Residue, then its C-alpha position, 0 to 999 in steps of 0.5 A: m956772208r954778212v947779209l946771210a949771217l944777219l938775216s939768220l940772226l934776225g930770223l932766229s931771234a924772232m922765233p922765241a918771240m913768235a912761240l911766246a906770242q901764240d899763247a900770250n894773247p889768245p884771240p877774243p871770242p867771236g863777237a867780242d870787242m877788239p882791244p884798241p891798237p897800241p899807241h904810237g909810243g908802243w911797240m908798233p910804228p905809226p902808220d905814217g912811217g914817222w918812226m923812221h927819219d925819212g918816212g919809210k925810206r933809208h938814205g934815199w932808197d926803198h929797202d928793195p935790193a933790186e932797186m939798189l942793184t939797178k942803180f948800181y949797175n947803171a952807175n958802174t959804167t966800166h961794168d967791172g962790179h967796182l963802183t968808184l966815188a966818181q961813178a957814184r957822184a956822176a950817177d947822183m947816188k947820194p947815200v953811197v957818196d955821203h957814206f963811201a968811206e964807211i962802205d969802203v971798209a977795205h979802203r980799195g977806192y971802190v965798192t961792190f954791190n955787196d959792200i953797199m948792201a952789207w953797209h945798208l944792213d948794218d945801218m938798218a941794224k944800228h937804227l933798229e937797235a936804237q928803236a929797241d932801246k927807246l922801247r925798253a926805256q918805256d918799260 
C-alpha cells in the first residue's frame, strides 16, 4: 500500500512539471546549435552517478525489486515470508542487517519483502528530498 501511494504521488507530482516543460523550452530549429548541457551543479546528475553516495547503488543493491526479491527468498530459509535478523546475517544481506530495526517498524522480530521495499522507498525519498533541498538552495 505504501509503495502504491508513494508511486502515485511521485507520478502525480511530475505531471504539472511535464506539462509546463512542453511549452517552456521549445526545440531549436533544425540546424541551430544546441545549448550546452547544464553543469553538474544543475538539475541533472553527473553521468558517473556521483550525486549518489555509492555511484548509483543504494545500500548495496540496484534499484531492481526482482534482485532484492531473489535475495530475500534465498535468505528466507524457512520459506514463510518472514526474514529474521539471523537469516539476513547468514545471507550477508548487509543493508537489511544494518537497518533491521528501521525496517521492522512493527517490532515483530522479522521483516517481510514488502517491509524491506517500503523502507527502501522511504530511504530513497529521503535522499531525493535532500537532493531537492540542495537544488533549491542554489537558486
